N, C-alpha and C positions, 0 to 999 in steps of 0.2 A: 595737456601736459606734454612736455618734451620727452622724446624717447631717451632712455638711459644712454644709448650709444650716440646721441646727438651732441648738441652744443655743450652741455654740461660736462660730458665725458672729454670733449676736446679741451675745454678750459682746464680740467683736472690734469690732462696729459702734458700740457705745455705751460710752464711757469711764466713765460714771457708772452702770454696770449695777448695782453692789452697792446703791447707794442706791435705785435704781428697784426692784430686787428686794426690798429690805426693805419698801418701801411696798406692793408687790404682795402680799407674804406677810402683811402685817397686814390686808389687805382681802379675801383669798381663801383658801379651803380646798378641797382636793380631796376627793372622796368615792368610795367603792367602786373604788379604783384597781386592785384585783386581779380585777375582774369584767369578763370579755369581753362579757357580756350588757349591762352598764351602758355600756360603750364603744360597743356597737352601737346601743343604744336612744337614747343621748344624742348620738351623733355626736362623741364625745370630750369633751363638756362636763363630764363627771365629773372630767376632768383640768383643772380650772378655772385653776390656776396656770400650767401649761404652755401652755394655750390663750391666756392673756393675754400670756405672754412671747414666744410664737412663733405668732401667729395665722395666718401664711402657710404653716405646715407642715401637711401632711395629717394628720388625726387618727389615722390608723393608726400613726404614729410616736410618739404620745404616751406609750404605756407605756415605750418605751425612753428617751425624753426625761425621763420622770418619774424613772426610776432614776438618770440622770445628774444630775438636779436634786437628788435626795436626797443623792447623793454630794457635790455642790457645797455643799449646806447643811451637811453634816457637816464638810467641810474649812474652812468659814468660820464655824463656831459659830453657825449659824442653825437655827431650828426648822422642819423640814418638816412642816407641819400638814395633816392629812387626817382625814376621818371614815371609819371602816371600812366603813360601809354607809349607805344612804339613811335608814334609821330614825334613826340617831344624828344625821345632818344635820338631819332634821326636828325632832327633840327640841331640838337646839341653837337652831334657828330660832325655835321656839315660846317657849323660855326668853328669847331676845332680844326677841321681841315683847312678852312679859309685862313685861320690864324697861323697855321703852320706854313701855308703858302706865302703869306705876307712877310713872315720872318725869314724866309729862305733867300 
């Protein structure tokens, strides 16, 4: 169950959460969300979306919040985006940099 001070409290505090959430989802993606090692090494920053939505919550709650967030996305027809590992995230980043270079 999600902690009271987590995502549900955030939704309660902000009436325009869905529009904020959509903007956040367009600009962030999680990576290696099933890796305890990534959670430990990054201090929870592999859960980038949850980190931006609830920066005041201890990162050890991020895995549970991530599951709640994924459920929220399904209920609201939103795409919960994540990279399965850091290699895929790096590949995507390099493709993005290449696109930027070609457009300049």
